[in-house]
N, C-alpha and C positions, 0 to 999 in steps of 0.2 A: 694629485687630484684629490679634492675633498668633496664629500657629499654634504650639502648644506640644506637644512630643513628649517622652514619657517612655520610658526604656529599662530593661531588666533588672529588678532588684528594685523599682525605683520604680514601674514599670508594674504589677507584681503588688500592691504595697502600696496604690497609689492606685486600682486597679481600672480604669484606662483607659490607653490607649496614646497618645492625643492629644486635644487639645481646642482650640477656637477661643476666644480670650479677649479681650474688649474691655477696654482699659486705657489710662490716660494715663501710665503709668510711662515714665520716660526711661532706665532702666537695667535690666539683668537683676536686680540687687539689689532694685530697686523692684517688679519683677514677682514675685520670690520673696516679698517681704513681703505683697503682695496675695493670693497663693495660700495662704500660711501662715495668713492671717487667716480662712480658711474653717474652721479647727479641724482636729480629727482626721479622717483620718490625715495630712492635708496638712501640718500644723504640724511633726510629728516627721519625716516623710519628707523634707521640704525643709530641715530644720535640720542635716542631716549636715555636719560640717566638711570631709568629703572629697568633697562633691558637685561634680561636674564639669558644665560647661555649654558650649554652643556656640551661636553666632549664625550662621544661614545656612550651616551645616555647617562652621564654622571654630571650633576650640576657642578659648575666651576666658575672661576672669575675670568675676565678677559685676558689676564696675563698668563693663562694656562698655555703651556707649550703644546704644539700640535705637530703631527707628522702626516705625510701623505697616506691616504686611505681612511683617515679619521672621519667620523660623522660629527658634524657640528650643527647644533640646533640653537635657534634663537626664538625667544618668546617673551611677551610682556608678562608682568606679574599677574597671578590669578588669585581670586578670592572665592571662597565658598560660603555656604550658609546652611 
């Protein structure tokens, strides 16, 4: 089971800020594939080429290995000024 958190525009698009997800995925990329398989709006929201992800509050790439109990976060890039 993974705790998945969505921030900013993703949260708004998906209509949820977090969810618990049972998965056998071994990487964040595998988890993204499972989530996208749910169809709209998941497919387009998680297909962003600029999608950022974190595992246990550490920025990482989609090929990062994951294990049950991890917190996975997804968010669009942010800018400040």
